[in-house]
C-alpha positions as CSV (number, residue, x, y, z in Angstrom):
1,M,-19.3,-8.4,-11.1
2,R,-16.4,-7.1,-13.3
3,V,-14.3,-4.4,-11.7
4,T,-12.2,-1.5,-13.4
5,A,-10.0,0.4,-10.9
6,A,-9.0,3.9,-12.1
7,L,-6.4,6.4,-10.8
8,P,-6.5,9.7,-12.2
9,C,-3.0,11.5,-11.9
10,Y,-1.5,15.0,-12.5
11,N,1.8,15.5,-11.6
12,G,1.8,12.5,-9.2
13,A,5.1,11.1,-9.8
14,R,6.0,11.0,-6.0
15,Y,3.1,8.9,-5.2
16,V,1.7,7.1,-8.4
17,G,3.6,3.9,-8.2
18,H,2.6,3.1,-4.5
19,A,-0.9,3.9,-5.4
20,I,-0.6,1.3,-8.5
21,E,1.0,-1.3,-6.5
22,S,-1.7,-1.1,-3.8
23,L,-4.6,-1.5,-6.4
24,L,-2.3,-4.6,-7.8
25,N,-2.3,-6.2,-4.5
26,Q,-6.0,-6.1,-3.5
27,S,-7.2,-9.5,-1.8
28,H,-10.0,-9.2,-4.5
29,Q,-8.2,-8.3,-7.7
30,A,-9.5,-5.8,-10.1
31,D,-10.1,-7.0,-13.8
32,E,-8.3,-3.9,-15.1
33,I,-6.5,-1.0,-13.8
34,V,-6.8,2.3,-15.8
35,V,-4.3,5.2,-15.2
36,V,-5.4,8.6,-16.5
37,D,-2.7,10.8,-16.9
38,D,-4.0,14.4,-16.9
39,G,-1.3,16.1,-18.6
40,S,1.4,15.7,-16.3
41,T,4.6,17.1,-16.8
42,D,6.6,15.1,-13.9
43,G,7.4,11.7,-15.5
44,S,4.1,10.4,-13.9
45,A,3.4,8.5,-17.1
46,E,6.8,6.9,-17.3
47,I,6.4,5.4,-13.9
48,A,3.0,4.4,-14.8
49,R,4.3,2.3,-17.7
50,R,6.4,0.1,-15.5
51,Y,3.3,-1.5,-14.3
52,P,0.8,-3.8,-16.0
53,V,-1.8,-1.2,-16.3
54,E,-3.8,0.5,-19.2
55,L,-2.4,4.2,-19.5
56,V,-4.6,6.9,-21.3
57,Q,-2.9,10.3,-21.6
58,H,-4.6,13.8,-21.9
59,G,-2.4,16.2,-24.1
60,R,-3.0,18.9,-21.7
61,N,-4.2,19.2,-18.1
62,R,-8.3,19.1,-18.4
63,G,-9.0,18.8,-14.7
64,L,-10.1,16.1,-12.1
65,A,-13.5,15.6,-13.3
66,A,-12.4,15.3,-17.0
67,A,-10.1,12.6,-16.0
68,R,-12.7,10.7,-14.3
69,N,-14.7,10.7,-17.2
70,T,-11.9,9.5,-19.3
71,A,-11.8,6.7,-17.0
72,I,-15.5,6.2,-17.7
73,A,-15.1,5.9,-21.1
74,A,-12.1,3.4,-20.9
75,A,-13.8,1.2,-18.4
76,T,-15.3,-2.1,-19.2
77,G,-16.2,-3.3,-15.8
78,D,-19.6,-3.2,-14.0
79,I,-18.1,-1.2,-11.1
80,L,-15.7,1.4,-11.4
81,F,-13.4,2.0,-8.5
82,F,-11.5,5.3,-8.1
83,V,-8.4,5.8,-5.6
84,D,-6.5,9.3,-5.6
85,V,-3.1,9.1,-6.7
86,D,-1.5,10.3,-3.3
87,A,-3.2,7.3,-1.5
88,S,-2.7,3.8,-1.2
89,A,-5.8,1.2,-0.7
90,D,-5.6,-1.2,2.1
91,A,-5.4,-4.7,0.9
92,D,-9.1,-5.5,1.3
93,C,-10.4,-2.1,0.3
94,L,-12.0,-3.3,-2.8
95,K,-13.5,-6.4,-1.1
96,V,-15.2,-4.1,1.3
97,L,-16.8,-2.0,-1.3
98,L,-18.2,-4.8,-3.3
99,G,-19.8,-6.2,-0.4
100,G,-21.9,-3.0,-0.3
101,Y,-23.7,-3.5,-3.8
102,D,-26.4,-5.8,-2.3
103,D,-29.3,-3.9,-3.5
104,A,-30.0,-2.8,-6.8
105,L,-30.6,0.8,-5.8
106,V,-27.1,1.2,-4.6
107,G,-25.5,3.2,-7.2
108,G,-22.1,3.8,-5.1
109,V,-20.0,2.7,-2.2
110,G,-17.1,4.4,-0.7
111,G,-14.7,4.1,2.0
112,R,-12.9,6.3,4.4
113,G,-9.5,8.0,4.0
114,I,-6.9,7.7,6.7
115,E,-4.2,10.3,7.2
116,S,-0.8,8.3,7.1
117,N,1.7,11.1,7.1
118,I,1.7,13.4,10.1
119,H,4.8,15.3,10.2
120,S,3.6,19.1,10.6
121,L,1.0,21.0,12.5
122,A,-0.9,21.0,9.2
123,D,-1.0,17.4,8.8
124,R,-2.2,17.2,12.5
125,W,-4.7,19.6,11.8
126,R,-6.0,17.6,8.4
127,R,-6.1,14.5,10.6
128,I,-8.2,16.1,13.1
129,H,-10.6,18.2,11.3
130,A,-10.4,17.2,7.5
131,T,-10.9,13.4,7.7
132,Q,-12.3,12.1,4.4
133,G,-15.0,10.0,5.7
134,Y,-18.2,9.6,7.7
135,G,-16.9,8.1,11.1
136,D,-16.9,4.5,12.3
137,A,-20.6,3.5,11.3
138,A,-21.8,2.2,7.9
139,R,-24.5,4.5,6.6
140,Y,-26.0,6.2,3.2
141,V,-24.8,9.6,2.5
142,A,-25.3,12.3,-0.2
143,H,-21.8,11.7,-1.4
144,L,-18.6,9.7,-1.4
145,H,-15.4,10.9,-0.9
146,G,-13.2,11.2,-4.0
147,I,-10.3,9.5,-2.3
148,C,-12.2,6.1,-2.2
149,M,-15.1,5.7,-4.0
150,S,-16.8,3.3,-6.4
151,F,-19.8,3.3,-8.7
152,R,-21.9,1.4,-10.9
153,L,-20.6,2.3,-14.3
154,S,-24.3,2.0,-15.6
155,A,-25.2,4.7,-12.8
156,L,-22.4,7.0,-13.9
157,R,-23.3,6.7,-17.6
158,Q,-27.0,7.5,-16.8
159,V,-26.5,10.7,-15.2
160,G,-24.0,11.7,-17.7
161,G,-20.7,11.4,-15.7
162,F,-18.9,13.8,-13.9
163,D,-19.3,18.0,-14.5
164,A,-16.2,18.8,-16.4
165,G,-16.4,22.2,-14.8
166,F,-15.1,21.0,-11.5
167,R,-11.2,21.0,-12.3
168,T,-9.6,20.4,-8.8
169,N,-12.4,19.2,-6.4
170,G,-16.1,19.3,-5.7
171,E,-16.9,16.9,-8.2
172,D,-17.3,13.7,-5.9
173,V,-20.0,15.9,-4.1
174,E,-21.6,17.3,-7.0
175,I,-22.1,13.8,-9.0
176,G,-23.3,12.4,-5.4
177,L,-26.1,14.9,-5.4
178,R,-27.2,14.0,-8.9
179,L,-27.0,10.4,-8.2
180,N,-29.3,10.9,-5.3
181,A,-31.6,12.8,-7.4
182,A,-31.6,10.4,-10.0
183,G,-33.1,7.7,-7.2
184,F,-29.7,6.0,-6.6
185,R,-28.4,5.3,-3.0
186,L,-24.9,5.9,-1.9
187,R,-23.3,3.7,0.7
188,Y,-20.4,4.4,3.1
189,L,-18.6,1.6,4.5
190,P,-15.6,2.5,7.0
191,G,-14.1,-0.9,6.7
192,A,-13.0,0.2,3.3
193,R,-9.7,2.2,4.1
194,V,-7.2,4.0,1.9
195,Y,-4.1,5.8,3.5
196,H,-3.4,9.4,2.5
197,R,0.2,9.9,2.0
198,R,0.4,13.8,1.4
199,S,1.7,15.8,3.7
200,D,1.1,19.7,3.8
201,D,2.7,23.0,5.0
202,E,0.2,25.6,6.5
203,A,-0.1,27.6,3.3
204,N,-1.0,24.9,1.0
205,L,-3.5,23.4,3.5
206,R,-5.1,26.9,3.8
207,R,-5.5,27.0,0.1
208,T,-6.8,23.5,-0.1
209,M,-9.3,23.9,2.6
210,A,-10.9,27.0,0.9
211,A,-10.9,25.4,-2.2
212,W,-12.6,22.4,-1.3
213,C,-15.3,24.6,0.5
214,V,-16.0,26.6,-2.6
215,G,-16.2,23.1,-4.4
216,A,-18.8,21.9,-2.1
217,Y,-20.7,25.3,-2.3
218,R,-20.7,25.2,-6.3
219,A,-21.7,21.5,-6.2
220,R,-24.7,22.3,-4.0
221,R,-25.5,25.6,-6.1
222,V,-25.7,23.8,-9.4
223,N,-27.8,21.2,-8.2
224,R,-30.3,24.0,-6.4
225,R,-29.4,22.1,-3.0
226,Q,-29.4,24.7,-0.3
227,P,-25.8,26.1,-1.1
228,W,-26.3,28.5,1.9
229,R,-25.6,25.3,4.1
230,A,-21.6,25.9,3.1
231,F,-21.8,29.3,5.0
232,A,-23.7,27.5,7.8
233,G,-21.0,24.8,8.1
234,V,-18.0,27.1,8.1
235,L,-19.8,29.2,10.7
236,R,-20.2,26.1,12.9
237,R,-16.7,24.8,12.4
238,M,-15.4,28.4,13.6
239,A,-17.1,27.7,16.9
240,V,-16.3,24.1,17.3
241,D,-13.1,23.7,16.0
242,P,-10.9,26.1,17.9
243,L,-12.5,24.7,21.0
244,W,-11.8,21.3,20.5
245,D,-8.2,22.2,19.8
246,L,-7.9,24.2,22.9
247,L,-9.9,22.0,25.4
248,I,-9.4,18.5,23.7
249,E,-5.8,18.7,22.0
250,R,-4.8,21.6,24.4
251,D,-2.8,23.0,21.4
252,P,-3.2,26.9,21.0
253,A,-1.4,26.5,17.6
254,L,-3.9,24.4,16.2
255,A,-6.7,26.6,17.4
256,R,-5.3,29.7,15.6
257,L,-4.9,27.4,12.4
258,S,-8.6,26.5,12.9
259,W,-9.6,30.3,12.7
260,L,-7.5,31.0,9.9
261,I,-8.7,28.5,7.8
262,C,-12.3,29.3,8.9
263,W,-11.8,32.9,7.7
264,D,-10.2,31.6,4.7
265,K,-13.4,29.6,3.6
266,L,-15.7,32.4,4.6
267,R,-13.7,34.9,2.2
268,A,-13.7,32.2,-0.6
269,L,-17.3,31.5,-0.4
270,R,-18.1,35.2,-0.1
271,Q,-16.4,35.7,-3.5
272,A,-17.9,32.7,-5.1
273,A,-21.3,34.0,-4.0
274,R,-20.3,37.2,-5.7
275,E,-19.1,35.8,-8.8
276,N,-22.3,33.7,-9.1
277,V,-24.6,36.6,-9.0
278,R,-22.3,38.7,-11.6
279,A,-22.8,35.9,-13.8
280,A,-26.3,35.3,-13.5
281,P,-28.3,37.1,-16.4
282,P,-31.0,39.8,-15.2
283,A,-34.5,38.2,-15.0
284,A,-37.1,40.3,-16.4
285,P,-40.5,40.5,-14.9
286,A,-42.6,37.9,-16.2
287,A,-45.4,40.1,-16.6
288,A,-43.6,42.2,-18.5
289,S,-42.3,39.9,-20.6
290,E,-45.9,38.4,-21.3
291,H,-47.4,41.7,-22.4
292,E,-44.5,42.9,-24.8
293,S,-45.7,43.6,-28.3
């Protein structure tokens, strides 16, 4: 199988060179590497040009899902392998992912993100509570994590690519739900590892977590896949995460941050739900419309 590795990038000058080098150093080499510069203003494109990659540039920032769609359009491989710009892939990552395509019904295979920059309380919280993976056992899943995911290009094209309305997050959840609905299976292989190199402060982490939660809610909503589960998940985390922080981590500061993040998520979800209600046109009763003359 031919493989296209793709790297969406928006203002990732701090990371993009390391990410490209990790793709160039795979034990199973990709046949091509496509870097999609999504209107960066920080010199990311100039750094990418130093490497043997195909660089595709957007004239303006169009969002993460649109950048992924540009990679689909540019790809010539059978498999399209995505890594986030602020991550570095383990040398065997692509090799492990390709081993998951042993069934024609498998439309995508993903791996796990490992937090590798732990410098702050926010970084510790993310390592404990926001791991981008499904644990230590291989399994079939409803969606893959964008930090490390691959797909059959034919499957992506069959479902129409990513929903460009998802500009910053949630696009991985949304396309996973559509691929499952189309009959494709998505496989998680924990041996495919990428190392997340981002470091956060508390304020940025709280914004990011709220945005992720709303993205997952919107993905479920547009696919009519029980969007209420997003609220239920936050309520569960509100009970479990602070207890873990106090009893296992023995860190009241982590517990405080868990509470704040859960409240941020609930406020963001409530606002998203209200916006959805306001955006929906009023539905006329079916009986009345049928009898109008």
